[in-house]
Phi, psi and omega in degrees: 000151174213160178282091182290328176209132180049236186251007183279116176275119181226162172254112184291141175281141177265156177306133179087001180299139179292351179276348183287128176059030180246003181276173178270104184295335180290336184242355183279153178293162182288342177227156175276184183299333180274350180098005178280142180301150172215153002279152172241135178287104184258352183245005177081003178287170181291345184236155177259129174234155178293150173277156176284131177104188187272356187242124177264119180292126184267359179055203176254069181291137181292145176278322182250143178252013183254012179091358183306314184290338181258009183062024177264106183262009183295335180275354183279143177271143177275351180264144175259146182292000000 
């Protein structure tokens, strides 16, 4: 265990864990133990389901939505504000 956020000791899910997106979304809390929203689509399927346990796997969510991480600059404006 490690303090993944603040003082909450959790066991992080690893990529490919069988617990990812296998929980009951109708009964899981809106946030995991760390306070992160759930459900998050962690397995790439078309739908998001809660993960089993107190930790919601965040996958490799993009930080930027403008193509920066994929080197796609087509969404960038050439004008500065």
